[in-house]
KOLZAGU-810396 format. One record per atom (N, C-alpha, C): atom name; chain; residue in one letter; residue number from 1; z, x, y. Coordinates in Angstrom, 3 decimals. Each point is the difference from the previous one (the first is absolute). Layout:
BEGIN
{at CA; ch A; aa A; i NUM; pz Z; px X; py Y}
...
This chain:
BEGIN
{at N; ch A; aa M; i 1; pz 103.215; px 80.259; py 101.103}
{at CA; ch A; aa M; i 1; pz 0.678; px -0.929; py -0.885}
{at C; ch A; aa M; i 1; pz 0.648; px -1.090; py 0.845}
{at N; ch A; aa K; i 2; pz -0.284; px -1.224; py -0.320}
{at CA; ch A; aa K; i 2; pz 0.622; px -1.129; py 0.690}
{at C; ch A; aa K; i 2; pz 0.908; px -0.733; py -0.991}
{at N; ch A; aa L; i 3; pz 1.056; px -0.542; py 0.511}
{at CA; ch A; aa L; i 3; pz 0.994; px -0.683; py -0.819}
{at C; ch A; aa L; i 3; pz -0.122; px -1.507; py 0.138}
{at N; ch A; aa Q; i 4; pz 0.654; px -0.734; py -0.900}
{at CA; ch A; aa Q; i 4; pz 0.038; px -1.453; py 0.087}
{at C; ch A; aa Q; i 4; pz 0.726; px -0.402; py 1.280}
{at N; ch A; aa S; i 5; pz -0.331; px -1.179; py 0.498}
{at CA; ch A; aa S; i 5; pz 0.520; px -0.435; py 1.299}
{at C; ch A; aa S; i 5; pz 1.527; px -0.049; py 0.049}
{at N; ch A; aa W; i 6; pz 0.652; px -0.321; py -1.102}
{at CA; ch A; aa W; i 6; pz 1.465; px -0.097; py 0.016}
{at C; ch A; aa W; i 6; pz 0.657; px 1.382; py 0.035}
{at N; ch A; aa L; i 7; pz -0.779; px 1.049; py -0.135}
{at CA; ch A; aa L; i 7; pz 0.551; px 1.354; py 0.083}
{at C; ch A; aa L; i 7; pz -0.231; px 0.643; py 1.361}
{at N; ch A; aa Y; i 8; pz -0.634; px -0.727; py 0.933}
{at CA; ch A; aa Y; i 8; pz -0.281; px 0.562; py 1.317}
{at C; ch A; aa Y; i 8; pz 1.272; px 0.398; py 0.735}
{at N; ch A; aa E; i 9; pz 0.992; px -0.837; py -0.010}
{at CA; ch A; aa E; i 9; pz 1.233; px 0.298; py 0.734}
{at C; ch A; aa E; i 9; pz 0.755; px 1.181; py -0.616}
{at N; ch A; aa P; i 10; pz 0.215; px 0.023; py -1.330}
{at CA; ch A; aa P; i 10; pz 0.649; px 1.195; py -0.557}
{at C; ch A; aa P; i 10; pz -0.813; px 1.267; py 0.269}
{at N; ch A; aa W; i 11; pz -1.336; px -0.108; py -0.086}
{at CA; ch A; aa W; i 11; pz -0.830; px 1.168; py 0.279}
{at C; ch A; aa W; i 11; pz 0.161; px 0.454; py 1.452}
{at N; ch A; aa R; i 12; pz -0.006; px -0.939; py 0.928}
{at CA; ch A; aa R; i 12; pz 0.134; px 0.338; py 1.414}
{at C; ch A; aa R; i 12; pz 1.300; px 0.759; py 0.254}
{at N; ch A; aa V; i 13; pz 1.078; px -0.468; py -0.605}
{at CA; ch A; aa V; i 13; pz 1.303; px 0.650; py 0.173}
{at C; ch A; aa V; i 13; pz -0.010; px 1.409; py -0.610}
{at N; ch A; aa L; i 14; pz -0.514; px 0.121; py -1.214}
{at CA; ch A; aa L; i 14; pz -0.027; px 1.300; py -0.665}
{at C; ch A; aa L; i 14; pz -0.934; px 0.977; py 0.712}
{at N; ch A; aa A; i 15; pz -1.165; px -0.469; py 0.427}
{at CA; ch A; aa A; i 15; pz -0.951; px 0.869; py 0.692}
{at C; ch A; aa A; i 15; pz 0.574; px 0.499; py 1.328}
{at N; ch A; aa A; i 16; pz 0.711; px -0.859; py 0.700}
{at CA; ch A; aa A; i 16; pz 0.614; px 0.401; py 1.268}
{at C; ch A; aa A; i 16; pz 1.083; px 1.053; py -0.238}
{at N; ch A; aa R; i 17; pz 0.796; px -0.194; py -1.037}
{at CA; ch A; aa R; i 17; pz 1.038; px 0.986; py -0.308}
{at C; ch A; aa R; i 17; pz -0.604; px 1.323; py -0.442}
{at N; ch A; aa L; i 18; pz -1.108; px -0.071; py -0.753}
{at CA; ch A; aa L; i 18; pz -0.692; px 1.222; py -0.408}
{at C; ch A; aa L; i 18; pz -0.535; px 0.733; py 1.223}
{at N; ch A; aa Q; i 19; pz -0.569; px -0.727; py 0.923}
{at CA; ch A; aa Q; i 19; pz -0.544; px 0.593; py 1.228}
{at C; ch A; aa Q; i 19; pz 1.089; px 0.723; py 0.796}
{at N; ch A; aa R; i 20; pz 1.206; px -0.560; py 0.004}
{at CA; ch A; aa R; i 20; pz 1.121; px 0.600; py 0.743}
{at C; ch A; aa R; i 20; pz 0.779; px 1.015; py -0.844}
{at N; ch A; aa N; i 21; pz -0.459; px 0.254; py -1.229}
{at CA; ch A; aa N; i 21; pz 0.703; px 0.905; py -0.928}
{at C; ch A; aa N; i 21; pz 1.428; px -0.478; py -0.265}
{at N; ch A; aa E; i 22; pz 0.152; px -1.309; py -0.187}
{at CA; ch A; aa E; i 22; pz 1.322; px -0.584; py -0.221}
{at C; ch A; aa E; i 22; pz 0.103; px -0.738; py -1.339}
{at N; ch A; aa L; i 23; pz -0.798; px 0.389; py -0.970}
{at CA; ch A; aa L; i 23; pz 0.113; px -0.638; py -1.315}
{at C; ch A; aa L; i 23; pz 1.277; px 0.480; py -0.687}
{at N; ch A; aa P; i 24; pz 0.664; px -0.875; py -0.754}
{at CA; ch A; aa P; i 24; pz 1.173; px 0.441; py -0.765}
{at C; ch A; aa P; i 24; pz -0.441; px 0.901; py -1.156}
{at N; ch A; aa H; i 25; pz 0.955; px 0.624; py -0.639}
{at CA; ch A; aa H; i 25; pz -0.330; px 0.913; py -1.096}
{at C; ch A; aa H; i 25; pz -0.522; px -0.739; py -1.226}
{at N; ch A; aa A; i 26; pz 0.256; px -1.293; py -0.101}
{at CA; ch A; aa A; i 26; pz -0.487; px -0.789; py -1.128}
{at C; ch A; aa A; i 26; pz -0.200; px -1.439; py 0.453}
{at N; ch A; aa I; i 27; pz -0.977; px -0.661; py -0.618}
{at CA; ch A; aa I; i 27; pz -0.271; px -1.407; py 0.296}
{at C; ch A; aa I; i 27; pz -0.124; px -0.728; py -1.333}
{at N; ch A; aa L; i 28; pz 0.779; px -1.038; py -0.179}
{at CA; ch A; aa L; i 28; pz -0.071; px -0.812; py -1.209}
{at C; ch A; aa L; i 28; pz -0.861; px -1.215; py 0.299}
{at N; ch A; aa V; i 29; pz -1.112; px -0.123; py -0.715}
{at CA; ch A; aa V; i 29; pz -0.905; px -1.134; py 0.163}
{at C; ch A; aa V; i 29; pz 0.162; px -0.857; py -1.247}
{at N; ch A; aa C; i 30; pz 0.518; px -1.205; py 0.174}
{at CA; ch A; aa C; i 30; pz 0.236; px -0.842; py -1.167}
{at C; ch A; aa C; i 30; pz -0.415; px -1.436; py 0.294}
{at N; ch A; aa G; i 31; pz -0.228; px -0.756; py -1.051}
{at CA; ch A; aa G; i 31; pz -0.405; px -1.395; py 0.130}
{at C; ch A; aa G; i 31; pz -0.685; px -0.466; py -1.257}
{at N; ch A; aa D; i 32; pz -0.455; px -1.229; py 0.025}
{at CA; ch A; aa D; i 32; pz -0.677; px -0.577; py -1.153}
{at C; ch A; aa D; i 32; pz -1.339; px 0.689; py -0.249}
{at N; ch A; aa A; i 33; pz -0.487; px -0.124; py -1.209}
{at CA; ch A; aa A; i 33; pz -1.291; px 0.569; py -0.366}
{at C; ch A; aa A; i 33; pz -1.119; px -0.661; py 0.795}
{at N; ch A; aa G; i 34; pz -0.992; px 0.790; py 0.375}
{at CA; ch A; aa G; i 34; pz -1.171; px -0.528; py 0.671}
{at C; ch A; aa G; i 34; pz 0.093; px -0.128; py 1.505}
{at N; ch A; aa L; i 35; pz 1.052; px 0.506; py 0.611}
{at CA; ch A; aa L; i 35; pz 0.159; px -0.126; py 1.451}
{at C; ch A; aa L; i 35; pz -0.666; px 1.128; py 0.782}
{at N; ch A; aa G; i 36; pz -0.374; px 1.086; py -0.666}
{at CA; ch A; aa G; i 36; pz -0.635; px 1.111; py 0.687}
{at C; ch A; aa G; i 36; pz 0.928; px 1.165; py 0.285}
{at N; ch A; aa K; i 37; pz 1.086; px 0.086; py -0.751}
{at CA; ch A; aa K; i 37; pz 0.973; px 1.078; py 0.222}
{at C; ch A; aa K; i 37; pz -0.636; px 1.373; py -0.198}
{at N; ch A; aa R; i 38; pz -0.753; px 0.140; py -1.067}
{at CA; ch A; aa R; i 38; pz -0.626; px 1.288; py -0.292}
{at C; ch A; aa R; i 38; pz -1.018; px 0.369; py 1.080}
{at N; ch A; aa A; i 39; pz -0.754; px -0.983; py 0.485}
{at CA; ch A; aa A; i 39; pz -0.988; px 0.247; py 1.055}
{at C; ch A; aa A; i 39; pz 0.694; px 0.450; py 1.282}
{at N; ch A; aa L; i 40; pz 1.126; px -0.630; py 0.335}
{at CA; ch A; aa L; i 40; pz 0.753; px 0.383; py 1.194}
{at C; ch A; aa L; i 40; pz 0.538; px 1.417; py -0.139}
{at N; ch A; aa A; i 41; pz 0.590; px 0.308; py -1.146}
{at CA; ch A; aa A; i 41; pz 0.551; px 1.336; py -0.226}
{at C; ch A; aa A; i 41; pz -1.107; px 1.053; py 0.004}
{at N; ch A; aa N; i 42; pz -1.127; px -0.329; py -0.603}
{at CA; ch A; aa N; i 42; pz -1.114; px 0.943; py -0.044}
{at C; ch A; aa N; i 42; pz -0.571; px 0.239; py 1.403}
{at N; ch A; aa A; i 43; pz -0.135; px -1.059; py 0.783}
{at CA; ch A; aa A; i 43; pz -0.504; px 0.141; py 1.368}
{at C; ch A; aa A; i 43; pz 0.934; px 0.879; py 0.823}
{at N; ch A; aa L; i 44; pz 1.308; px -0.173; py -0.178}
{at CA; ch A; aa L; i 44; pz 0.963; px 0.814; py 0.740}
{at C; ch A; aa L; i 44; pz -0.067; px 1.461; py -0.437}
{at N; ch A; aa A; i 45; pz -0.091; px 0.239; py -1.305}
{at CA; ch A; aa A; i 45; pz -0.102; px 1.378; py -0.490}
{at C; ch A; aa A; i 45; pz -1.266; px 0.675; py 0.519}
{at N; ch A; aa C; i 46; pz -1.106; px -0.721; py -0.027}
{at CA; ch A; aa C; i 46; pz -1.265; px 0.557; py 0.500}
{at C; ch A; aa C; i 46; pz 0.085; px 0.292; py 1.489}
{at N; ch A; aa A; i 47; pz 0.586; px -0.903; py 0.751}
{at CA; ch A; aa A; i 47; pz 0.135; px 0.206; py 1.445}
{at C; ch A; aa A; i 47; pz 0.918; px 1.181; py 0.300}
{at N; ch A; aa A; i 48; pz 1.065; px 0.137; py -0.764}
{at CA; ch A; aa A; i 48; pz 0.941; px 1.098; py 0.231}
{at C; ch A; aa A; i 48; pz -0.635; px 1.358; py -0.287}
{at N; ch A; aa L; i 49; pz -0.919; px 0.046; py -0.957}
{at CA; ch A; aa L; i 49; pz -0.637; px 1.260; py -0.365}
{at C; ch A; aa L; i 49; pz -1.279; px 0.276; py 0.779}
{at N; ch A; aa C; i 50; pz -0.520; px -1.003; py 0.681}
{at CA; ch A; aa C; i 50; pz -1.257; px 0.126; py 0.728}
{at C; ch A; aa C; i 50; pz 0.148; px 0.963; py 1.173}
{at N; ch A; aa E; i 51; pz -1.047; px 0.782; py 0.240}
{at CA; ch A; aa E; i 51; pz 0.005; px 0.964; py 1.100}
{at C; ch A; aa E; i 51; pz -0.505; px -0.608; py 1.309}
{at N; ch A; aa S; i 52; pz -0.581; px -1.198; py -0.061}
{at CA; ch A; aa S; i 52; pz -0.596; px -0.607; py 1.190}
{at C; ch A; aa S; i 52; pz 0.056; px -1.527; py -0.121}
{at N; ch A; aa R; i 53; pz 1.206; px -0.566; py 0.142}
{at CA; ch A; aa R; i 53; pz 0.175; px -1.449; py -0.158}
{at C; ch A; aa R; i 53; pz -0.784; px -0.788; py 1.039}
{at N; ch A; aa Q; i 54; pz -0.405; px -1.205; py -0.372}
{at CA; ch A; aa Q; i 54; pz -0.673; px -0.910; py 0.911}
{at C; ch A; aa Q; i 54; pz 1.014; px -0.587; py 0.978}
{at N; ch A; aa V; i 55; pz -0.487; px -0.686; py 1.014}
{at CA; ch A; aa V; i 55; pz 0.864; px -0.591; py 1.029}
{at C; ch A; aa V; i 55; pz 0.961; px -1.026; py -0.610}
{at N; ch A; aa D; i 56; pz -0.469; px -0.751; py -1.011}
{at CA; ch A; aa D; i 56; pz 0.845; px -1.019; py -0.624}
{at C; ch A; aa D; i 56; pz 0.966; px 0.575; py -1.033}
{at N; ch A; aa G; i 57; pz -0.002; px 1.328; py -0.159}
{at CA; ch A; aa G; i 57; pz 0.949; px 0.652; py -0.897}
{at C; ch A; aa G; i 57; pz -0.533; px 0.296; py -1.383}
{at N; ch A; aa Y; i 58; pz -1.146; px -0.557; py -0.357}
{at CA; ch A; aa Y; i 58; pz -0.566; px 0.237; py -1.329}
{at C; ch A; aa Y; i 58; pz -0.577; px 1.413; py -0.091}
{at N; ch A; aa A; i 59; pz -0.109; px 0.498; py -1.219}
{at CA; ch A; aa A; i 59; pz -0.605; px 1.303; py -0.237}
{at C; ch A; aa A; i 59; pz -1.475; px -0.045; py 0.375}
{at N; ch A; aa C; i 60; pz -0.528; px 1.144; py 0.431}
{at CA; ch A; aa C; i 60; pz -1.395; px 0.043; py 0.456}
{at C; ch A; aa C; i 60; pz -0.988; px -0.092; py -1.150}
{at N; ch A; aa G; i 61; pz 0.368; px 0.491; py -1.175}
{at CA; ch A; aa G; i 61; pz -0.886; px -0.052; py -1.152}
{at C; ch A; aa G; i 61; pz -1.051; px 1.095; py -0.011}
{at N; ch A; aa Q; i 62; pz 0.027; px 0.919; py 0.970}
{at CA; ch A; aa Q; i 62; pz -1.045; px 1.014; py 0.091}
{at C; ch A; aa Q; i 62; pz 0.516; px 1.433; py 0.071}
{at N; ch A; aa C; i 63; pz 1.256; px 0.181; py 0.335}
{at CA; ch A; aa C; i 63; pz 0.527; px 1.357; py 0.107}
{at C; ch A; aa C; i 63; pz 0.196; px 0.593; py -1.403}
{at N; ch A; aa K; i 64; pz 0.294; px 1.294; py -0.065}
{at CA; ch A; aa K; i 64; pz 0.182; px 0.671; py -1.290}
{at C; ch A; aa K; i 64; pz 1.112; px -0.654; py -0.817}
{at N; ch A; aa S; i 65; pz 1.092; px -0.345; py 0.660}
{at CA; ch A; aa S; i 65; pz 1.123; px -0.626; py -0.686}
{at C; ch A; aa S; i 65; pz -0.399; px -1.349; py -0.602}
{at N; ch A; aa C; i 66; pz -0.729; px -0.808; py 0.775}
{at CA; ch A; aa C; i 66; pz -0.446; px -1.303; py -0.487}
{at C; ch A; aa C; i 66; pz -0.963; px 0.143; py -1.169}
{at N; ch A; aa L; i 67; pz -0.881; px 0.985; py 0.072}
{at CA; ch A; aa L; i 67; pz -0.947; px 0.222; py -1.092}
{at C; ch A; aa L; i 67; pz 0.723; px 0.440; py -1.271}
{at N; ch A; aa L; i 68; pz 1.033; px 0.818; py 0.149}
{at CA; ch A; aa L; i 68; pz 0.802; px 0.382; py -1.164}
{at C; ch A; aa L; i 68; pz 0.718; px -1.211; py -0.591}
{at N; ch A; aa L; i 69; pz 0.519; px -0.877; py 0.870}
{at CA; ch A; aa L; i 69; pz 0.656; px -1.218; py -0.472}
{at C; ch A; aa L; i 69; pz -0.981; px -0.886; py -0.758}
{at N; ch A; aa L; i 70; pz -1.198; px -0.166; py 0.557}
{at CA; ch A; aa L; i 70; pz -1.014; px -0.828; py -0.657}
{at C; ch A; aa L; i 70; pz -0.405; px 0.574; py -1.354}
{at N; ch A; aa A; i 71; pz 0.009; px 1.325; py -0.111}
{at CA; ch A; aa A; i 71; pz -0.350; px 0.649; py -1.262}
{at C; ch A; aa A; i 71; pz 1.172; px 0.017; py -0.982}
{at N; ch A; aa G; i 72; pz 1.187; px -0.386; py 0.481}
{at CA; ch A; aa G; i 72; pz 1.184; px 0.009; py -0.862}
{at C; ch A; aa G; i 72; pz 0.560; px 1.388; py -0.231}
{at N; ch A; aa S; i 73; pz -0.301; px 0.928; py 0.900}
{at CA; ch A; aa S; i 73; pz 0.441; px 1.382; py -0.212}
{at C; ch A; aa S; i 73; pz 0.808; px 0.568; py 1.169}
{at N; ch A; aa H; i 74; pz 0.569; px -0.860; py 0.835}
{at CA; ch A; aa H; i 74; pz 0.823; px 0.513; py 1.101}
{at C; ch A; aa H; i 74; pz 1.305; px 0.534; py -0.578}
{at N; ch A; aa P; i 75; pz 0.365; px 1.248; py 0.329}
{at CA; ch A; aa P; i 75; pz 1.196; px 0.585; py -0.608}
{at C; ch A; aa P; i 75; pz 1.311; px -0.657; py 0.430}
{at N; ch A; aa D; i 76; pz 0.005; px -0.729; py 1.108}
{at CA; ch A; aa D; i 76; pz 1.227; px -0.633; py 0.481}
{at C; ch A; aa D; i 76; pz 0.087; px -1.485; py -0.353}
{at N; ch A; aa H; i 77; pz -0.938; px -0.513; py -0.763}
{at CA; ch A; aa H; i 77; pz -0.005; px -1.425; py -0.362}
{at C; ch A; aa H; i 77; pz 0.274; px -0.114; py -1.493}
{at N; ch A; aa I; i 78; pz 1.220; px -0.385; py -0.326}
{at CA; ch A; aa I; i 78; pz 0.427; px -0.098; py -1.395}
{at C; ch A; aa I; i 78; pz 0.454; px -1.427; py -0.268}
{at N; ch A; aa L; i 79; pz -0.602; px -0.637; py -0.972}
{at CA; ch A; aa L; i 79; pz 0.401; px -1.350; py -0.380}
{at C; ch A; aa L; i 79; pz 1.059; px 0.075; py -1.085}
{at N; ch A; aa S; i 80; pz 0.965; px -0.896; py 0.080}
{at CA; ch A; aa S; i 80; pz 1.020; px -0.067; py -1.037}
{at C; ch A; aa S; i 80; pz 0.169; px -1.447; py -0.413}
{at N; ch A; aa G; i 81; pz 0.487; px -0.191; py -1.192}
{at CA; ch A; aa G; i 81; pz 0.211; px -1.346; py -0.507}
{at C; ch A; aa G; i 81; pz 0.790; px 0.049; py -1.292}
{at N; ch A; aa F; i 82; pz 0.151; px -1.160; py -0.594}
{at CA; ch A; aa F; i 82; pz 0.728; px -0.089; py -1.261}
{at C; ch A; aa F; i 82; pz -0.889; px 0.427; py -1.160}
{at N; ch A; aa E; i 83; pz 0.576; px 0.696; py -0.955}
{at CA; ch A; aa E; i 83; pz -0.705; px 0.344; py -1.227}
{at C; ch A; aa E; i 83; pz 0.166; px -1.140; py -0.995}
{at N; ch A; aa T; i 84; pz -0.863; px -0.046; py -0.975}
{at CA; ch A; aa T; i 84; pz 0.149; px -1.019; py -1.042}
{at C; ch A; aa T; i 84; pz 0.844; px 0.556; py -1.144}
{at N; ch A; aa R; i 85; pz 0.761; px -0.898; py -0.588}
{at CA; ch A; aa R; i 85; pz 0.801; px 0.355; py -1.166}
{at C; ch A; aa R; i 85; pz -0.893; px -0.006; py -1.234}
{at N; ch A; aa D; i 86; pz 0.570; px 0.366; py -1.134}
{at CA; ch A; aa D; i 86; pz -0.752; px 0.011; py -1.261}
{at C; ch A; aa D; i 86; pz -0.483; px -1.398; py -0.386}
{at N; ch A; aa D; i 87; pz 0.731; px -1.036; py 0.448}
{at CA; ch A; aa D; i 87; pz -0.404; px -1.363; py -0.349}
{at C; ch A; aa D; i 87; pz -1.003; px -0.582; py 0.997}
{at N; ch A; aa G; i 88; pz -0.453; px 0.805; py 0.991}
{at CA; ch A; aa G; i 88; pz -1.015; px -0.443; py 0.951}
{at C; ch A; aa G; i 88; pz 0.550; px -0.628; py 1.261}
{at N; ch A; aa K; i 89; pz 1.303; px -0.252; py 0.087}
{at CA; ch A; aa K; i 89; pz 0.591; px -0.574; py 1.196}
{at C; ch A; aa K; i 89; pz 0.321; px 1.103; py 0.994}
{at N; ch A; aa L; i 90; pz 0.064; px -0.367; py 1.292}
{at CA; ch A; aa L; i 90; pz 0.334; px 0.990; py 1.025}
{at C; ch A; aa L; i 90; pz 1.474; px 0.367; py -0.062}
{at N; ch A; aa R; i 91; pz 0.288; px 1.267; py 0.207}
{at CA; ch A; aa R; i 91; pz 1.407; px 0.430; py 0.080}
{at C; ch A; aa R; i 91; pz 0.617; px -0.599; py 1.253}
{at N; ch A; aa S; i 92; pz 1.292; px -0.244; py -0.043}
{at CA; ch A; aa S; i 92; pz 0.686; px -0.570; py 1.165}
{at C; ch A; aa S; i 92; pz 0.952; px 1.016; py 0.595}
């Protein structure tokens, strides 16, 4: 998985911290729509769960963990988000 060019620096910082086992207990990724926040968060989650990361920090895409992630059945990968209200708007 490759990210947009403007996410290279945040990725480099996060991948280096992951490599050193120095990630904080939580990371808040926020910004305007369309910037690639979800892609960055997904790449980090995949890399953190990967059993054999690449040199650049990305997930290998071939280990058992990566295959489970690709299938959407990894037991440690849980997505969360806002539910919709009865009127169709997102809860706040």
